[in-house]
LUMMARNU-546852 format. One record per residue (C-alpha): residue in one letter; chain; x, y, z. Coordinates in steps of 0.2 Angstrom, whole numbers. Example, Ala and Ser with C-alpha at 12.3 -4.5 7.8 and 13.67 -1.06 7.14 Angstrom:
BEGIN
+------+------+-------+-------+-------+
: code : unit :    c1 :    c2 :    c3 :
+------+------+-------+-------+-------+
:    A :    A :    62 :   -22 :    39 :
:    S :    A :    68 :    -5 :    36 :
+------+------+-------+-------+-------+
// end
This chain:
BEGIN
+------+------+-------+-------+-------+
: code : unit :    c1 :    c2 :    c3 :
+------+------+-------+-------+-------+
:    M :    A :    37 :   -23 :  -300 :
:    A :    A :    52 :   -13 :  -298 :
:    E :    A :    61 :   -11 :  -283 :
:    D :    A :    56 :     9 :  -281 :
:    D :    A :    38 :     2 :  -282 :
:    K :    A :    37 :    -8 :  -266 :
:    T :    A :    30 :    -4 :  -251 :
:    P :    A :    43 :     1 :  -238 :
:    A :    A :    41 :   -10 :  -223 :
:    R :    A :    40 :     3 :  -209 :
:    E :    A :    25 :     7 :  -217 :
:    I :    A :    16 :   -10 :  -220 :
:    I :    A :    22 :   -13 :  -202 :
:    T :    A :    13 :     4 :  -196 :
:    D :    A :    -3 :     1 :  -206 :
:    Y :    A :    -5 :   -18 :  -196 :
:    A :    A :     0 :   -12 :  -183 :
:    Q :    A :   -15 :     4 :  -180 :
:    Q :    A :   -27 :    -8 :  -189 :
:    H :    A :   -26 :   -22 :  -175 :
:    F :    A :   -19 :   -10 :  -159 :
:    R :    A :   -26 :     7 :  -148 :
:    Y :    A :   -12 :    15 :  -146 :
:    F :    A :   -15 :    29 :  -131 :
:    R :    A :     0 :    39 :  -119 :
:    T :    A :    -4 :    39 :  -100 :
:    A :    A :     2 :    58 :   -90 :
:    D :    A :    19 :    53 :   -88 :
:    G :    A :    21 :    53 :  -109 :
:    T :    A :    22 :    33 :  -107 :
:    V :    A :    13 :    26 :  -123 :
:    Y :    A :     4 :    10 :  -123 :
:    A :    A :    -2 :    -3 :  -137 :
:    Q :    A :   -19 :   -12 :  -133 :
:    R :    A :   -26 :   -25 :  -145 :
:    N :    A :   -41 :   -22 :  -152 :
:    G :    A :   -57 :   -27 :  -140 :
:    H :    A :   -45 :   -34 :  -126 :
:    P :    A :   -40 :   -22 :  -108 :
:    V :    A :   -22 :   -26 :  -108 :
:    A :    A :    -9 :   -14 :  -113 :
:    R :    A :     7 :   -16 :  -114 :
:    P :    A :    20 :    -1 :  -116 :
:    I :    A :    27 :     0 :  -133 :
:    R :    A :    48 :     3 :  -127 :
:    S :    A :    47 :   -12 :  -117 :
:    Q :    A :    64 :   -27 :  -120 :
:    G :    A :    55 :   -38 :  -109 :
:    T :    A :    61 :   -55 :  -115 :
:    T :    A :    40 :   -61 :  -114 :
:    G :    A :    26 :   -53 :  -117 :
:    S :    A :    31 :   -35 :  -128 :
:    H :    A :    21 :   -27 :  -138 :
:    R :    A :    38 :   -29 :  -149 :
:    Q :    A :    37 :   -48 :  -151 :
:    E :    A :    17 :   -48 :  -150 :
:    L :    A :    20 :   -36 :  -164 :
:    M :    A :    29 :   -47 :  -174 :
:    V :    A :    21 :   -64 :  -170 :
:    G :    A :     7 :   -58 :  -176 :
:    L :    A :    12 :   -51 :  -193 :
:    F :    A :    18 :   -68 :  -196 :
:    K :    A :     4 :   -75 :  -193 :
:    D :    A :    -7 :   -65 :  -205 :
:    G :    A :     5 :   -69 :  -218 :
:    I :    A :    12 :   -52 :  -218 :
:    G :    A :    28 :   -58 :  -217 :
:    V :    A :    47 :   -57 :  -207 :
:    F :    A :    55 :   -39 :  -205 :
:    N :    A :    70 :   -36 :  -199 :
:    G :    A :    75 :   -25 :  -182 :
:    T :    A :    76 :    -9 :  -191 :
:    A :    A :    60 :    -7 :  -199 :
:    L :    A :    51 :   -14 :  -183 :
:    K :    A :    62 :     1 :  -174 :
:    E :    A :    55 :    15 :  -187 :
:    A :    A :    39 :     9 :  -190 :
:    L :    A :    38 :     9 :  -169 :
:    D :    A :    47 :    26 :  -166 :
:    L :    A :    33 :    34 :  -181 :
:    I :    A :    19 :    26 :  -170 :
:    E :    A :    26 :    33 :  -154 :
:    A :    A :    27 :    50 :  -161 :
:    L :    A :     7 :    47 :  -167 :
:    A :    A :     1 :    42 :  -149 :
:    L :    A :     8 :    57 :  -142 :
:    T :    A :    -8 :    67 :  -149 :
:    E :    A :   -21 :    54 :  -145 :
:    D :    A :   -29 :    57 :  -126 :
:    V :    A :   -23 :    54 :  -110 :
:    Q :    A :   -28 :    38 :  -100 :
:    S :    A :   -21 :    28 :   -86 :
:    V :    A :   -16 :    10 :   -83 :
:    H :    A :   -17 :     0 :   -69 :
:    I :    A :   -12 :   -15 :   -59 :
:    R :    A :   -23 :   -28 :   -52 :
:    V :    A :   -39 :   -12 :   -47 :
:    A :    A :   -46 :     1 :   -57 :
:    P :    A :   -59 :    13 :   -55 :
:    G :    A :   -73 :     9 :   -67 :
:    F :    A :   -85 :    18 :   -77 :
:    D :    A :  -104 :    23 :   -63 :
:    G :    A :   -94 :    21 :   -47 :
:    A :    A :   -87 :     2 :   -52 :
:    T :    A :   -72 :    -5 :   -47 :
:    W :    A :   -64 :   -16 :   -57 :
:    L :    A :   -51 :   -33 :   -51 :
:    D :    A :   -40 :   -41 :   -62 :
:    L :    A :   -40 :   -59 :   -63 :
:    G :    A :   -24 :   -59 :   -73 :
:    R :    A :   -33 :   -70 :   -84 :
:    T :    A :   -28 :   -72 :  -102 :
:    D :    A :   -44 :   -68 :  -109 :
:    G :    A :   -46 :   -55 :  -102 :
:    R :    A :   -62 :   -58 :   -89 :
:    S :    A :   -59 :   -45 :   -72 :
:    V :    A :   -72 :   -43 :   -59 :
:    R :    A :   -82 :   -29 :   -61 :
:    I :    A :   -89 :   -22 :   -42 :
:    H :    A :  -104 :    -9 :   -43 :
:    P :    A :  -116 :    -4 :   -28 :
:    T :    A :  -127 :   -20 :   -32 :
:    G :    A :  -116 :   -33 :   -32 :
:    W :    A :  -102 :   -39 :   -44 :
:    D :    A :   -99 :   -48 :   -60 :
:    I :    A :   -87 :   -56 :   -71 :
:    A :    A :   -83 :   -46 :   -88 :
:    I :    A :   -71 :   -42 :  -100 :
:    P :    A :   -70 :   -24 :   -98 :
:    D :    A :   -74 :   -10 :  -111 :
:    P :    A :   -53 :    -6 :  -119 :
:    R :    A :   -59 :    14 :  -115 :
:    E :    A :   -66 :    11 :   -98 :
:    V :    A :   -49 :    -2 :   -89 :
:    C :    A :   -32 :    -4 :   -98 :
:    W :    A :   -23 :   -17 :   -86 :
:    R :    A :    -4 :   -15 :   -83 :
:    R :    A :     3 :   -35 :   -81 :
:    T :    A :    20 :   -37 :   -75 :
:    Q :    A :    30 :   -55 :   -70 :
:    L :    A :    20 :   -50 :   -53 :
:    T :    A :     5 :   -51 :   -60 :
:    G :    A :    -2 :   -69 :   -55 :
:    E :    A :   -19 :   -75 :   -60 :
:    L :    A :   -34 :   -79 :   -48 :
:    P :    A :   -45 :   -91 :   -50 :
:    L :    A :   -63 :   -86 :   -55 :
:    P :    A :   -71 :   -81 :   -39 :
:    A :    A :   -87 :   -90 :   -36 :
:    K :    A :  -105 :   -85 :   -30 :
:    D :    A :  -118 :   -87 :   -20 :
:    T :    A :  -105 :   -92 :    -5 :
:    D :    A :  -117 :   -89 :     9 :
:    G :    A :   -98 :   -83 :    19 :
:    K :    A :   -91 :   -99 :    20 :
:    G :    A :   -75 :   -90 :    11 :
:    I :    A :   -72 :   -79 :    26 :
:    D :    A :   -78 :   -93 :    37 :
:    A :    A :   -63 :  -104 :    29 :
:    L :    A :   -49 :   -91 :    28 :
:    L :    A :   -53 :   -89 :    46 :
:    R :    A :   -51 :  -106 :    50 :
:    L :    A :   -37 :  -111 :    40 :
:    T :    A :   -25 :   -92 :    48 :
:    N :    A :   -21 :   -91 :    67 :
:    F :    A :   -27 :   -74 :    71 :
:    A :    A :   -28 :   -72 :    90 :
:    N :    A :   -46 :   -66 :    94 :
:    A :    A :   -61 :   -60 :    83 :
:    E :    A :   -52 :   -39 :    83 :
:    T :    A :   -40 :   -43 :    74 :
:    E :    A :   -49 :   -55 :    62 :
:    C :    A :   -63 :   -41 :    58 :
:    L :    A :   -46 :   -28 :    54 :
:    A :    A :   -40 :   -43 :    44 :
:    L :    A :   -56 :   -42 :    33 :
:    A :    A :   -53 :   -23 :    32 :
:    W :    A :   -41 :   -23 :    25 :
:    L :    A :   -43 :   -39 :    14 :
:    V :    A :   -60 :   -28 :     9 :
:    G :    A :   -48 :   -10 :     6 :
:    C :    A :   -35 :   -17 :    -3 :
:    L :    A :   -50 :   -18 :   -16 :
:    G :    A :   -51 :     0 :   -17 :
:    P :    A :   -39 :     9 :   -26 :
:    S :    A :   -41 :    24 :   -21 :
:    V :    A :   -42 :    20 :    -3 :
:    P :    A :   -24 :    22 :     8 :
:    V :    A :   -26 :     8 :    19 :
:    P :    A :   -13 :     6 :    34 :
:    A :    A :     2 :   -10 :    34 :
:    P :    A :    -6 :   -25 :    42 :
:    F :    A :    11 :   -30 :    52 :
:    L :    A :     9 :   -49 :    56 :
:    T :    A :    16 :   -52 :    72 :
:    G :    A :    17 :   -65 :    87 :
:    P :    A :    27 :   -79 :    97 :
:    Q :    A :    40 :   -92 :    84 :
:    G :    A :    30 :  -103 :    77 :
:    A :    A :    13 :   -93 :    76 :
:    G :    A :    11 :   -94 :    57 :
:    K :    A :    15 :   -78 :    53 :
:    S :    A :    23 :   -79 :    36 :
:    T :    A :    10 :   -94 :    31 :
:    A :    A :    -7 :   -79 :    34 :
:    G :    A :     4 :   -68 :    27 :
:    R :    A :     7 :   -79 :    11 :
:    M :    A :   -14 :   -81 :    12 :
:    L :    A :   -20 :   -65 :    14 :
:    L :    A :    -9 :   -60 :    -2 :
:    R :    A :   -14 :   -72 :   -12 :
:    I :    A :   -32 :   -70 :   -11 :
:    I :    A :   -29 :   -53 :   -20 :
:    E :    A :   -12 :   -57 :   -30 :
:    G :    A :   -16 :   -77 :   -33 :
:    M :    A :    -5 :   -92 :   -31 :
:    S :    A :    10 :   -88 :   -39 :
:    G :    A :    11 :   -72 :   -25 :
:    D :    A :    24 :   -75 :    -9 :
:    L :    A :    34 :   -66 :     3 :
:    R :    A :    49 :   -55 :     0 :
:    R :    A :    65 :   -48 :    10 :
:    A :    A :    62 :   -32 :    11 :
:    P :    A :    73 :   -23 :     0 :
:    K :    A :    92 :   -14 :     4 :
:    D :    A :    89 :     1 :    -1 :
:    E :    A :    74 :    12 :    -7 :
:    E :    A :    75 :    10 :   -25 :
:    N :    A :    73 :    -6 :   -25 :
:    L :    A :    59 :    -7 :   -15 :
:    T :    A :    49 :     7 :   -25 :
:    A :    A :    53 :    -6 :   -40 :
:    A :    A :    47 :   -18 :   -34 :
:    V :    A :    31 :    -9 :   -26 :
:    A :    A :    29 :     0 :   -43 :
:    A :    A :    29 :   -17 :   -53 :
:    G :    A :    15 :   -27 :   -40 :
:    W :    A :    -4 :   -20 :   -34 :
:    V :    A :     2 :   -27 :   -12 :
:    T :    A :    20 :   -30 :    -8 :
:    A :    A :    22 :   -41 :     5 :
:    L :    A :    37 :   -40 :    15 :
:    D :    A :    46 :   -57 :    26 :
:    N :    A :    53 :   -57 :    44 :
:    L :    A :    58 :   -40 :    46 :
:    S :    A :    69 :   -38 :    62 :
:    H :    A :    75 :   -21 :    63 :
:    M :    A :    68 :    -6 :    52 :
:    T :    A :    81 :    10 :    45 :
:    P :    A :    73 :    28 :    46 :
:    D :    A :    75 :    27 :    26 :
:    L :    A :    65 :     9 :    28 :
:    S :    A :    51 :    16 :    39 :
:    D :    A :    50 :    33 :    29 :
:    A :    A :    47 :    26 :    10 :
:    M :    A :    36 :    12 :    20 :
:    C :    A :    24 :    28 :    25 :
:    C :    A :    27 :    36 :     7 :
:    I :    A :    21 :    18 :     1 :
:    V :    A :     4 :    18 :    10 :
:    T :    A :     0 :    36 :     9 :
:    G :    A :     6 :    39 :    -7 :
:    A :    A :    23 :    47 :   -18 :
:    E :    A :    29 :    50 :   -33 :
:    N :    A :    48 :    46 :   -38 :
:    V :    A :    57 :    57 :   -52 :
:    K :    A :    72 :    51 :   -56 :
:    R :    A :    83 :    55 :   -75 :
:    A :    A :    74 :    45 :   -89 :
:    L :    A :    90 :    33 :   -96 :
:    F :    A :   101 :    38 :  -110 :
:    T :    A :    93 :    55 :  -107 :
:    D :    A :   104 :    73 :  -101 :
:    G :    A :    88 :    79 :   -97 :
:    D :    A :    71 :    69 :   -97 :
:    V :    A :    65 :    63 :   -79 :
:    H :    A :    52 :    46 :   -77 :
:    R :    A :    42 :    49 :   -67 :
:    A :    A :    34 :    35 :   -54 :
:    R :    A :    20 :    40 :   -45 :
:    Y :    A :    14 :    23 :   -34 :
:    R :    A :     4 :    22 :   -20 :
:    R :    A :     2 :     1 :   -13 :
:    P :    A :    -7 :    -9 :     0 :
:    L :    A :     9 :   -16 :    10 :
:    L :    A :     8 :   -31 :    23 :
:    L :    A :    23 :   -35 :    34 :
:    T :    A :    29 :   -52 :    44 :
:    G :    A :    41 :   -52 :    58 :
:    I :    A :    40 :   -56 :    80 :
:    D :    A :    50 :   -37 :    83 :
:    V :    A :    55 :   -22 :    72 :
:    G :    A :    63 :   -14 :    86 :
:    V :    A :    60 :     5 :    91 :
:    I :    A :    42 :    10 :    76 :
:    R :    A :    45 :    30 :    72 :
:    P :    A :    27 :    40 :    77 :
:    D :    A :    23 :    43 :    58 :
:    L :    A :    25 :    23 :    51 :
:    A :    A :    15 :    21 :    70 :
:    E :    A :     0 :    30 :    61 :
:    R :    A :     1 :    19 :    47 :
:    L :    A :     4 :     1 :    54 :
:    L :    A :   -10 :   -13 :    59 :
:    P :    A :    -5 :   -24 :    73 :
:    L :    A :   -12 :   -44 :    70 :
:    R :    A :    -8 :   -53 :    81 :
:    L :    A :    -7 :   -74 :    80 :
:    E :    A :    -6 :   -89 :    92 :
:    R :    A :     3 :  -103 :    90 :
:    P :    A :    -9 :  -118 :    82 :
:    R :    A :   -16 :  -133 :    95 :
:    V :    A :   -16 :  -146 :    81 :
:    R :    A :     0 :  -144 :    67 :
:    R :    A :    -4 :  -148 :    48 :
:    T :    A :     6 :  -152 :    37 :
:    E :    A :    13 :  -136 :    24 :
:    A :    A :     5 :  -150 :    10 :
:    E :    A :   -13 :  -152 :    18 :
:    L :    A :   -12 :  -135 :    22 :
:    W :    A :    -9 :  -129 :     4 :
:    A :    A :   -22 :  -139 :    -3 :
:    E :    A :   -36 :  -137 :     6 :
:    Y :    A :   -34 :  -116 :     4 :
:    E :    A :   -29 :  -120 :   -18 :
:    Q :    A :   -44 :  -128 :   -17 :
:    M :    A :   -55 :  -117 :    -6 :
:    L :    A :   -46 :   -99 :   -15 :
:    P :    A :   -62 :   -98 :   -28 :
:    V :    A :   -76 :   -98 :   -13 :
:    I :    A :   -62 :   -86 :    -2 :
:    L :    A :   -62 :   -74 :   -14 :
:    G :    A :   -82 :   -74 :   -19 :
:    S :    A :   -85 :   -70 :     0 :
:    L :    A :   -75 :   -57 :     1 :
:    L :    A :   -81 :   -48 :   -14 :
:    D :    A :   -99 :   -50 :    -8 :
:    L :    A :   -93 :   -41 :     9 :
:    T :    A :   -86 :   -30 :     0 :
:    V :    A :  -102 :   -24 :   -10 :
:    K :    A :  -109 :   -26 :     6 :
:    V :    A :   -98 :   -15 :    15 :
:    R :    A :   -98 :     0 :     2 :
:    A :    A :  -119 :    -2 :     3 :
:    A :    A :  -117 :     3 :    20 :
:    E :    A :  -120 :    20 :    29 :
:    A :    A :  -106 :    25 :    41 :
:    D :    A :  -100 :    43 :    48 :
:    I :    A :   -83 :    46 :    46 :
:    P :    A :   -72 :    49 :    60 :
:    T :    A :   -61 :    64 :    60 :
:    D :    A :   -48 :    61 :    75 :
:    L :    A :   -39 :    49 :    65 :
:    R :    A :   -27 :    50 :    52 :
:    M :    A :   -30 :    37 :    41 :
:    A :    A :   -47 :    42 :    41 :
:    D :    A :   -53 :    33 :    25 :
:    F :    A :   -48 :    16 :    35 :
:    A :    A :   -58 :    21 :    47 :
:    H :    A :   -73 :    26 :    38 :
:    L :    A :   -72 :     8 :    30 :
:    C :    A :   -67 :     1 :    48 :
:    A :    A :   -84 :    11 :    52 :
:    Q :    A :   -93 :     2 :    36 :
:    L :    A :   -92 :   -15 :    39 :
:    D :    A :   -96 :   -14 :    59 :
:    A :    A :  -112 :    -5 :    51 :
:    A :    A :  -115 :   -19 :    38 :
:    T :    A :  -110 :   -35 :    51 :
:    G :    A :  -109 :   -28 :    68 :
:    F :    A :   -92 :   -31 :    70 :
:    G :    A :   -82 :   -19 :    80 :
:    S :    A :   -67 :   -15 :    69 :
:    L :    A :   -67 :     2 :    74 :
:    A :    A :   -66 :     0 :    90 :
:    A :    A :   -54 :   -13 :    89 :
:    Y :    A :   -45 :    -2 :    75 :
:    R :    A :   -41 :    14 :    88 :
:    A :    A :   -36 :     1 :   104 :
:    S :    A :   -22 :    -5 :    91 :
:    L :    A :   -17 :    14 :    87 :
:    D :    A :   -15 :    16 :   107 :
:    D :    A :    -4 :    -1 :   108 :
:    L :    A :     4 :     7 :    95 :
:    N :    A :     8 :    21 :   103 :
:    D :    A :    12 :    11 :   120 :
:    D :    A :    27 :     5 :   110 :
:    V :    A :    33 :    23 :   103 :
:    I :    A :    33 :    29 :   119 :
:    E :    A :    43 :    14 :   128 :
:    G :    A :    57 :    17 :   112 :
:    D :    A :    57 :    35 :   114 :
:    L :    A :    66 :    41 :   129 :
:    L :    A :    65 :    58 :   124 :
:    A :    A :    45 :    56 :   124 :
:    Q :    A :    46 :    48 :   141 :
:    T :    A :    55 :    63 :   146 :
:    V :    A :    41 :    77 :   139 :
:    L :    A :    27 :    65 :   150 :
:    K :    A :    36 :    67 :   163 :
:    Q :    A :    37 :    84 :   163 :
:    A :    A :    22 :    87 :   157 :
:    A :    A :    16 :    78 :   172 :
:    G :    A :    21 :    91 :   186 :
:    M :    A :     8 :   103 :   176 :
:    A :    A :    -9 :   109 :   180 :
:    P :    A :   -23 :   101 :   169 :
:    G :    A :   -27 :   116 :   156 :
:    E :    A :    -8 :   122 :   160 :
:    E :    A :     1 :   130 :   144 :
:    T :    A :    20 :   131 :   145 :
:    R :    A :    31 :   142 :   134 :
:    M :    A :    47 :   141 :   131 :
:    T :    A :    59 :   144 :   115 :
:    S :    A :    66 :   128 :   107 :
:    S :    A :    85 :   128 :   117 :
:    E :    A :    77 :   132 :   138 :
:    W :    A :    66 :   116 :   132 :
:    L :    A :    84 :   106 :   128 :
:    Y :    A :    90 :   113 :   144 :
:    A :    A :    73 :   108 :   153 :
:    L :    A :    71 :    91 :   147 :
:    T :    A :    88 :    88 :   146 :
:    G :    A :    90 :    91 :   167 :
:    L :    A :    74 :    81 :   169 :
:    Y :    A :    82 :    66 :   160 :
:    S :    A :   100 :    66 :   171 :
:    G :    A :    93 :    71 :   188 :
:    E :    A :   102 :    73 :   202 :
:    E :    A :   112 :    59 :   199 :
:    C :    A :   116 :    66 :   181 :
:    R :    A :   115 :    49 :   172 :
:    P :    A :   124 :    51 :   154 :
:    L :    A :   113 :    58 :   140 :
:    P :    A :   108 :    41 :   127 :
:    K :    A :   115 :    41 :   111 :
:    G :    A :   100 :    49 :    99 :
:    W :    A :    97 :    64 :   112 :
:    P :    A :    95 :    80 :   103 :
:    T :    A :   109 :    91 :   103 :
:    T :    A :   102 :   109 :    98 :
:    G :    A :    87 :   119 :    99 :
:    K :    A :    83 :   114 :    79 :
:    V :    A :    85 :    96 :    83 :
:    L :    A :    74 :    95 :    98 :
:    S :    A :    61 :   103 :    86 :
:    D :    A :    60 :    92 :    75 :
:    R :    A :    60 :    78 :    84 :
:    L :    A :    44 :    85 :    96 :
:    K :    A :    36 :    89 :    77 :
:    R :    A :    39 :    67 :    74 :
:    L :    A :    32 :    65 :    89 :
:    Q :    A :    16 :    79 :    90 :
:    P :    A :     3 :    66 :    87 :
:    T :    A :    10 :    51 :    97 :
:    L :    A :     9 :    64 :   114 :
:    A :    A :    -6 :    73 :   106 :
:    A :    A :   -16 :    55 :   108 :
:    R :    A :    -9 :    55 :   127 :
:    G :    A :   -14 :    70 :   133 :
:    V :    A :     3 :    84 :   129 :
:    L :    A :    -2 :    94 :   114 :
:    I :    A :    13 :   103 :   108 :
:    D :    A :    12 :   120 :    97 :
:    W :    A :    26 :   134 :    90 :
:    G :    A :    24 :   148 :    88 :
:    R :    A :    30 :   167 :    87 :
:    T :    A :    32 :   183 :    94 :
:    R :    A :    42 :   200 :    92 :
:    T :    A :    56 :   195 :    99 :
:    A :    A :    57 :   176 :    96 :
:    R :    A :    50 :   159 :    93 :
:    Y :    A :    42 :   148 :   106 :
:    I :    A :    35 :   129 :   108 :
:    A :    A :    19 :   128 :   119 :
:    M :    A :    17 :   112 :   129 :
:    T :    A :    -2 :   109 :   134 :
:    R :    A :    -6 :    97 :   148 :
:    T :    A :   -26 :    93 :   141 :
:    P :    A :   -36 :    95 :   154 :
:    E :    A :   -43 :    80 :   155 :
:    Q :    A :   -33 :    63 :   152 :
:    P :    A :   -40 :    47 :   152 :
:    A :    A :   -32 :    38 :   168 :
:    H :    A :   -23 :    22 :   160 :
:    Q :    A :   -14 :    38 :   152 :
:    Q :    A :    -9 :    47 :   169 :
:    D :    A :    -3 :    32 :   175 :
:    T :    A :    12 :    31 :   161 :
:    L :    A :    17 :    47 :   167 :
:    H :    A :    22 :    42 :   187 :
+------+------+-------+-------+-------+
// end
């Protein structure tokens, strides 16, 4: 055959690729490759050392006797495939948890055979999802889960609670509510913060909760130093677990708020001048630590305190984890059974809580099991409000100011007038020096009050903003009725 009659290598590769793979794009324009009949999709531009589409294409061409091709031919073929895929329909890719057809939810077991768990309104089963229904994205953080056991009769839940050291039944039911929430792709869940005395097994309990969802390879991590590294870690997995937090900077606190309720990160695409890369993320978080100091009000609304106590009988790590690994299929099966029951339960949606979806899930859990998780969740938020107030001298001063007002009374002043009044109230007759971080202008005071608004409202003090013809004002109102324990905190 003459040299000119040979089929170009790029065409051979392109024809083979289109016969054995399906190519599609996501909403952000990333092109993925999915082997026919298999639910796992890989970005075609991935340069990972293992598991990249380029590698699986090279291996397929070699094993099927097509040949071995140089990098130039592969690059030209992938360039053409990428251009063709940009005209295809948009489809989403998911990590670990995904919505399916007919109200079902899928859980990726991380297995090479693609078998996953389908949670549907009447139960759950193990199957390989239709590639048009679910496309899984795998990363180095995607661990393998065992096949869950059927007909566990709740034994897995009992085993999990026996292996952990939760302080009381209220904490246990909140931990179960969080686990059920992690299996929902569209339900924002607050971040559990495992606290307790030294030696209470916070890290061990955190690993156990994490590994139910992420497999035995999942582990706790130190908090990244900056938001960019935290976002990268979050985007590569489903549950992100941070261990031994002792301090939380304002930037880290804001980043955690965005992760829990969802946000988008935009940065310049590599090797381009004008293109950008968009990353949307909303992930479950898990935190452990003894104390993180002052908690900001917006993060407090997104936390779920889970207190542990020191165990009466100590066990070796090897013995503990051997039992846990043996029981993991039963634990996962029991969690799936509980999830089906919870989703089938009917309950009213609490409208007074920030994390209304999680509050509704707690109400469903109570309806399905008789637990008191919603009341426990309200109590935990109340405790967090106390923590916010105890760590914020401005909040304490506002409550002291409101204590001198009659129930139902409203006071309006400009932000500068409020700053003068609150500063004088704090300093008192002895002219105490102002603490570090005290507002220095009316604008700063107004911004601080906006952050404290939900916390103060929970203590019966309403803050609102308005405008007259001549100036803007801040209105402070003491609600007509306050619980006795709230009034005690004011004096």
